[in-house]
C-alpha positions as a Markdown table, in Angstrom:
| # | Residue | x | y | z |
|---|---|---|---|---|
| 1 | Met | -10.0 | -3.0 | 22.7 |
| 2 | Pro | -6.7 | -1.5 | 21.6 |
| 3 | Ile | -5.3 | -2.3 | 18.2 |
| 4 | Arg | -2.7 | -5.0 | 18.5 |
| 5 | Val | 0.5 | -4.3 | 16.6 |
| 6 | Leu | 3.5 | -6.5 | 15.7 |
| 7 | Leu | 6.8 | -4.8 | 14.9 |
| 8 | Val | 8.9 | -6.5 | 12.2 |
| 9 | Asp | 12.3 | -5.0 | 11.5 |
| 10 | Asp | 15.9 | -6.3 | 11.6 |
| 11 | Gln | 17.1 | -3.2 | 13.4 |
| 12 | Pro | 16.4 | -3.4 | 17.1 |
| 13 | Leu | 16.9 | 0.4 | 17.5 |
| 14 | Leu | 14.1 | 1.1 | 15.0 |
| 15 | Arg | 11.8 | -1.4 | 16.7 |
| 16 | Thr | 12.5 | 0.4 | 20.1 |
| 17 | Gly | 11.7 | 3.7 | 18.5 |
| 18 | Phe | 8.4 | 2.5 | 17.0 |
| 19 | Arg | 7.4 | 0.9 | 20.3 |
| 20 | Met | 7.9 | 4.1 | 22.2 |
| 21 | Ile | 5.8 | 6.0 | 19.7 |
| 22 | Leu | 3.0 | 3.5 | 19.6 |
| 23 | Glu | 2.8 | 2.7 | 23.3 |
| 24 | Ala | 2.2 | 6.4 | 24.0 |
| 25 | Glu | -1.2 | 6.0 | 22.3 |
| 26 | Gly | -4.0 | 4.6 | 24.4 |
| 27 | Asp | -5.7 | 2.8 | 21.5 |
| 28 | Leu | -2.5 | 0.9 | 20.3 |
| 29 | Ala | -0.7 | -2.0 | 22.0 |
| 30 | Val | 2.6 | -3.5 | 20.8 |
| 31 | Val | 2.2 | -7.2 | 21.3 |
| 32 | Gly | 5.5 | -8.4 | 20.0 |
| 33 | Glu | 8.6 | -7.9 | 17.8 |
| 34 | Ala | 10.4 | -9.9 | 15.1 |
| 35 | Gly | 13.7 | -9.4 | 13.4 |
| 36 | Asp | 13.0 | -11.2 | 10.1 |
| 37 | Gly | 10.1 | -12.5 | 8.0 |
| 38 | Gln | 10.3 | -16.0 | 9.4 |
| 39 | Gln | 10.0 | -14.8 | 13.0 |
| 40 | Ala | 7.1 | -12.6 | 11.9 |
| 41 | Leu | 5.2 | -15.6 | 10.6 |
| 42 | Glu | 5.7 | -17.4 | 13.9 |
| 43 | Gln | 4.7 | -14.3 | 15.9 |
| 44 | Val | 1.6 | -13.8 | 13.8 |
| 45 | Arg | 0.4 | -17.3 | 14.5 |
| 46 | Thr | 1.1 | -17.0 | 18.2 |
| 47 | Leu | 0.1 | -13.4 | 19.0 |
| 48 | Gln | -2.7 | -12.8 | 16.4 |
| 49 | Pro | -2.0 | -9.1 | 15.9 |
| 50 | Asp | -4.4 | -6.8 | 14.1 |
| 51 | Val | -1.7 | -4.9 | 12.2 |
| 52 | Val | 1.9 | -5.9 | 11.3 |
| 53 | Leu | 4.4 | -3.1 | 10.6 |
| 54 | Met | 6.6 | -4.9 | 8.1 |
| 55 | Asp | 10.1 | -4.0 | 7.0 |
| 56 | Ile | 11.0 | -5.0 | 3.4 |
| 57 | Arg | 14.7 | -5.9 | 3.4 |
| 58 | Met | 15.5 | -8.5 | 6.1 |
| 59 | Pro | 17.5 | -11.7 | 6.5 |
| 60 | Arg | 16.1 | -15.3 | 6.1 |
| 61 | Met | 12.8 | -14.1 | 4.7 |
| 62 | Asp | 12.1 | -10.6 | 3.3 |
| 63 | Gly | 9.0 | -8.6 | 4.0 |
| 64 | Val | 7.4 | -9.2 | 0.6 |
| 65 | Glu | 7.4 | -13.0 | 1.1 |
| 66 | Ala | 6.3 | -12.7 | 4.7 |
| 67 | Thr | 3.4 | -10.4 | 3.6 |
| 68 | Arg | 2.4 | -12.9 | 1.0 |
| 69 | Arg | 2.2 | -15.7 | 3.5 |
| 70 | Ile | 0.4 | -13.7 | 6.1 |
| 71 | Thr | -2.2 | -12.2 | 3.8 |
| 72 | Gly | -2.3 | -14.5 | 0.8 |
| 73 | Pro | -5.5 | -15.8 | -0.8 |
| 74 | Ala | -5.5 | -18.9 | 1.3 |
| 75 | Lys | -5.5 | -16.8 | 4.5 |
| 76 | Asp | -8.8 | -16.0 | 6.2 |
| 77 | Gly | -7.4 | -14.1 | 9.1 |
| 78 | Pro | -8.0 | -10.3 | 9.6 |
| 79 | Val | -4.3 | -9.5 | 10.0 |
| 80 | Lys | -3.3 | -6.4 | 8.0 |
| 81 | Val | 0.2 | -5.5 | 6.9 |
| 82 | Leu | 1.6 | -2.0 | 6.7 |
| 83 | Val | 4.9 | -2.0 | 4.9 |
| 84 | Leu | 7.8 | 0.2 | 6.1 |
| 85 | Thr | 10.4 | 1.2 | 3.6 |
| 86 | Thr | 13.4 | 3.5 | 3.5 |
| 87 | Phe | 12.7 | 4.8 | 0.0 |
| 88 | Asp | 9.3 | 5.7 | -1.3 |
| 89 | Leu | 10.4 | 4.8 | -4.9 |
| 90 | Asp | 11.6 | 1.4 | -3.7 |
| 91 | Glu | 11.1 | -1.3 | -6.4 |
| 92 | Tyr | 9.8 | -3.8 | -3.8 |
| 93 | Val | 6.8 | -1.6 | -2.8 |
| 94 | Val | 4.6 | -2.7 | -5.7 |
| 95 | Glu | 5.5 | -6.4 | -5.0 |
| 96 | Ala | 4.5 | -5.9 | -1.4 |
| 97 | Leu | 1.2 | -4.3 | -2.4 |
| 98 | Arg | 0.5 | -7.1 | -4.8 |
| 99 | Ala | 1.4 | -9.6 | -2.1 |
| 100 | Gly | -1.4 | -8.3 | 0.1 |
| 101 | Ala | -0.1 | -5.3 | 2.0 |
| 102 | Ser | -2.7 | -2.7 | 2.9 |
| 103 | Gly | -0.3 | 0.1 | 2.2 |
| 104 | Phe | 3.2 | 1.4 | 2.9 |
| 105 | Leu | 4.8 | 4.1 | 4.9 |
| 106 | Leu | 8.3 | 5.7 | 4.9 |
| 107 | Lys | 10.4 | 4.9 | 8.0 |
| 108 | Asp | 11.1 | 8.7 | 8.4 |
| 109 | Ala | 7.4 | 9.6 | 8.4 |
| 110 | Pro | 6.2 | 11.8 | 11.3 |
| 111 | Ala | 5.0 | 9.9 | 14.4 |
| 112 | Ala | 1.5 | 11.2 | 14.0 |
| 113 | Glu | 1.4 | 9.8 | 10.4 |
| 114 | Leu | 2.6 | 6.4 | 11.6 |
| 115 | Val | -0.1 | 6.2 | 14.2 |
| 116 | Gln | -2.8 | 7.4 | 11.8 |
| 117 | Ala | -1.7 | 4.8 | 9.2 |
| 118 | Ile | -2.1 | 2.0 | 11.7 |
| 119 | Arg | -5.6 | 3.1 | 12.6 |
| 120 | Val | -6.6 | 3.4 | 9.0 |
| 121 | Val | -5.3 | 0.0 | 8.0 |
| 122 | Ala | -6.8 | -1.6 | 11.1 |
| 123 | Ala | -10.2 | -0.2 | 10.2 |
| 124 | Gly | -10.0 | -2.0 | 6.8 |
| 125 | Glu | -9.0 | 1.0 | 4.7 |
| 126 | Ala | -6.0 | 1.3 | 2.5 |
| 127 | Met | -3.0 | 3.5 | 3.1 |
| 128 | Leu | -2.5 | 4.5 | -0.5 |
| 129 | Ala | -2.1 | 8.2 | -1.1 |
| 130 | Pro | -2.7 | 9.9 | -4.4 |
| 131 | Ser | 1.0 | 10.7 | -4.7 |
| 132 | Ile | 1.7 | 6.9 | -4.5 |
| 133 | Thr | -0.8 | 6.0 | -7.1 |
| 134 | Arg | 0.8 | 8.4 | -9.5 |
| 135 | Arg | 4.1 | 6.7 | -9.1 |
| 136 | Leu | 2.6 | 3.3 | -9.4 |
| 137 | Leu | 1.0 | 4.4 | -12.7 |
| 138 | Asp | 4.3 | 5.8 | -13.8 |
| 139 | Gln | 6.0 | 2.5 | -13.0 |
| 140 | Tyr | 3.5 | 0.6 | -15.0 |
| 141 | Ala | 3.4 | 3.1 | -17.9 |
| 142 | Gly | 5.6 | 1.1 | -20.2 |
| 143 | Lys | 3.8 | -2.2 | -19.5 |
| 144 | Leu | 0.2 | -1.2 | -19.9 |
| 145 | Pro | -1.9 | -2.1 | -23.0 |
| 146 | Ala | -1.9 | 0.7 | -25.5 |
| 147 | Gly | -4.6 | 2.0 | -27.8 |
| 148 | Glu | -7.9 | 0.1 | -27.8 |
| 149 | Glu | -6.6 | -3.3 | -26.8 |
| 150 | Gln | -9.2 | -5.4 | -25.2 |
| 151 | Leu | -9.3 | -5.4 | -21.4 |
| 152 | Pro | -9.2 | -8.6 | -19.4 |
| 153 | Glu | -12.4 | -10.7 | -19.5 |
| 154 | Thr | -12.7 | -10.4 | -15.7 |
| 155 | Leu | -13.6 | -6.7 | -16.0 |
| 156 | Ser | -16.7 | -7.6 | -17.9 |
| 157 | Thr | -18.2 | -8.9 | -14.7 |
| 158 | Leu | -18.3 | -5.3 | -13.4 |
| 159 | Thr | -21.1 | -2.9 | -14.1 |
| 160 | Glu | -20.4 | 0.5 | -15.6 |
| 161 | Arg | -20.7 | 2.2 | -12.2 |
| 162 | Glu | -18.4 | -0.4 | -10.6 |
| 163 | Leu | -15.8 | 0.2 | -13.3 |
| 164 | Glu | -16.1 | 3.9 | -12.7 |
| 165 | Val | -15.6 | 3.4 | -8.9 |
| 166 | Leu | -12.5 | 1.1 | -9.6 |
| 167 | Arg | -10.9 | 3.9 | -11.7 |
| 168 | Leu | -11.4 | 6.4 | -8.9 |
| 169 | Val | -10.1 | 3.9 | -6.3 |
| 170 | Ala | -7.0 | 3.4 | -8.5 |
| 171 | Arg | -6.4 | 7.2 | -8.5 |
| 172 | Gly | -6.2 | 7.1 | -4.7 |
| 173 | Met | -9.5 | 8.7 | -3.9 |
| 174 | Ser | -11.2 | 7.9 | -0.6 |
| 175 | Asn | -14.8 | 6.8 | -0.3 |
| 176 | Ala | -15.8 | 10.3 | 0.7 |
| 177 | Glu | -14.1 | 11.8 | -2.4 |
| 178 | Ile | -15.6 | 9.2 | -4.7 |
| 179 | Ala | -19.0 | 9.9 | -3.2 |
| 180 | Ala | -18.6 | 13.6 | -3.9 |
| 181 | Glu | -17.3 | 12.9 | -7.5 |
| 182 | Leu | -20.3 | 10.6 | -8.3 |
| 183 | Phe | -22.9 | 12.5 | -6.3 |
| 184 | Val | -23.8 | 9.4 | -4.3 |
| 185 | Ser | -23.6 | 8.5 | -0.6 |
| 186 | Glu | -20.5 | 7.0 | 1.0 |
| 187 | Thr | -22.5 | 3.9 | 1.9 |
| 188 | Thr | -23.3 | 3.4 | -1.8 |
| 189 | Val | -19.6 | 3.8 | -2.6 |
| 190 | Lys | -18.6 | 1.2 | 0.0 |
| 191 | Thr | -21.2 | -1.2 | -1.5 |
| 192 | His | -19.7 | -0.7 | -5.0 |
| 193 | Val | -16.1 | -1.2 | -3.7 |
| 194 | Gly | -17.2 | -4.4 | -2.0 |
| 195 | His | -18.8 | -5.7 | -5.2 |
| 196 | Val | -15.6 | -4.9 | -7.1 |
| 197 | Leu | -13.4 | -6.7 | -4.6 |
| 198 | Thr | -15.7 | -9.8 | -4.5 |
| 199 | Lys | -16.1 | -10.1 | -8.3 |
| 200 | Leu | -12.3 | -9.7 | -9.0 |
| 201 | Gly | -11.2 | -11.8 | -6.1 |
| 202 | Leu | -9.2 | -9.0 | -4.5 |
| 203 | Arg | -8.4 | -8.5 | -0.8 |
| 204 | Asp | -8.7 | -4.8 | -0.5 |
| 205 | Arg | -8.6 | -1.5 | -2.4 |
| 206 | Val | -4.8 | -1.4 | -2.6 |
| 207 | Gln | -4.9 | -4.6 | -4.6 |
| 208 | Ala | -7.8 | -3.2 | -6.6 |
| 209 | Ala | -5.6 | -0.2 | -7.5 |
| 210 | Val | -2.7 | -2.4 | -8.6 |
| 211 | Tyr | -5.1 | -4.6 | -10.6 |
| 212 | Ala | -6.5 | -1.5 | -12.4 |
| 213 | Tyr | -3.0 | -0.5 | -13.6 |
| 214 | Glu | -1.9 | -4.0 | -14.6 |
| 215 | Ser | -5.1 | -4.6 | -16.5 |
| 216 | Gly | -4.9 | -1.4 | -18.4 |
| 217 | Leu | -8.2 | 0.0 | -17.1 |
| 218 | Val | -6.3 | 3.0 | -15.9 |
| 219 | Arg | -4.0 | 4.3 | -18.7 |
| 220 | Pro | -1.3 | 6.9 | -18.6 |
| 221 | Val | -1.6 | 10.0 | -20.8 |
| 222 | Pro | 1.2 | 9.7 | -23.4 |
| 223 | Gly | 4.3 | 11.7 | -22.4 |
| 224 | Gln | 2.8 | 12.6 | -19.0 |
| 225 | Arg | 4.9 | 11.9 | -15.9 |
| 226 | Pro | 4.4 | 13.0 | -12.3 |
| 227 | Ala | 5.3 | 16.6 | -11.9 |
| 228 | Arg | 8.2 | 17.6 | -9.7 |
| 229 | Ala | 5.9 | 19.6 | -7.5 |
| 230 | Glu | 3.8 | 16.5 | -6.8 |
| 231 | Leu | 6.6 | 14.6 | -5.2 |
| 232 | Pro | 7.0 | 14.7 | -1.4 |
| 233 | Val | 9.3 | 17.4 | -0.2 |
| 234 | Arg | 11.7 | 14.9 | 1.3 |
| 235 | Val | 12.1 | 13.2 | -2.1 |
| 236 | Val | 12.9 | 16.4 | -3.8 |
| 237 | Arg | 15.4 | 17.4 | -1.2 |
| 238 | Arg | 17.1 | 13.9 | -1.2 |
| 239 | Ala | 17.4 | 14.1 | -5.0 |
| 240 | Arg | 18.9 | 17.5 | -4.8 |
| 241 | Arg | 21.5 | 16.3 | -2.3 |
| 242 | Arg | 22.5 | 13.5 | -4.7 |
| 243 | Gly | 22.5 | 15.7 | -7.7 |
| 244 | Arg | 19.7 | 13.7 | -9.4 |
| 245 | Pro | 16.4 | 14.7 | -10.9 |
| 246 | Ala | 13.6 | 14.8 | -8.4 |
| 247 | Thr | 11.4 | 12.7 | -10.7 |
| 248 | Val | 13.2 | 9.4 | -10.7 |
| 249 | Pro | 12.4 | 7.1 | -13.7 |
| 250 | Ala | 10.6 | 3.9 | -12.8 |
| 251 | Gly | 12.8 | 1.1 | -11.8 |
| 252 | Ser | 15.9 | 3.3 | -11.2 |
| 253 | Ala | 15.4 | 3.8 | -7.5 |
| 254 | Gly | 18.0 | 2.5 | -5.1 |
| 255 | Arg | 17.2 | -0.4 | -2.9 |
| 256 | Pro | 16.8 | 0.1 | 0.8 |
| 257 | Arg | 19.8 | -0.8 | 3.0 |
């Protein structure tokens, strides 16, 4: 069975481009399109897609609210949301991840990366690269607990091993990488991740990563910020064209469209 994909973007030309890319893949099927968040909700109910490619800035209802309604805690369906954005430092990205998105991708990402992201999300994994977790941590740096402040009580339900796994998930490591780091099998890692999600009431590892930052479990090193070389090449080039530093301070990124 092919992976059923719903395209949600207020620009018809972009939807056409995405459709051409995806329909060239034998294991992907575009089952519908929507031009705003409200239409997306209606299409999800009618078409039951596996993955929704969701734009953020749209009329009537934006992608964050649509994502929240599609994947919120009251929803039992298997629909996954992959957020599409113009800027990888967009302030709405964190809100979309918190709302239940399984990851995000730039609209100018290579076609192969888009296709792979859909497959990863459909398989139940999270599209959260280490470079993204670094910027998430940077964004939360000024809000996280400092020193030895007590962590939330909910974290006390986790074992030491589960806390360790949660920290590694928050740093963007895959199950295979965590297994190598802890000298255990991938199956064992998957079990620990499952326990973490269940105990904390989280939908997936993306929400687990955001929770780790918000709770203060993962803390920034004082004065340390993502290095210029760690940013994607396109971000550095865009910054140079605008005459701005490549490492943009949290919260200063421009909004898409």
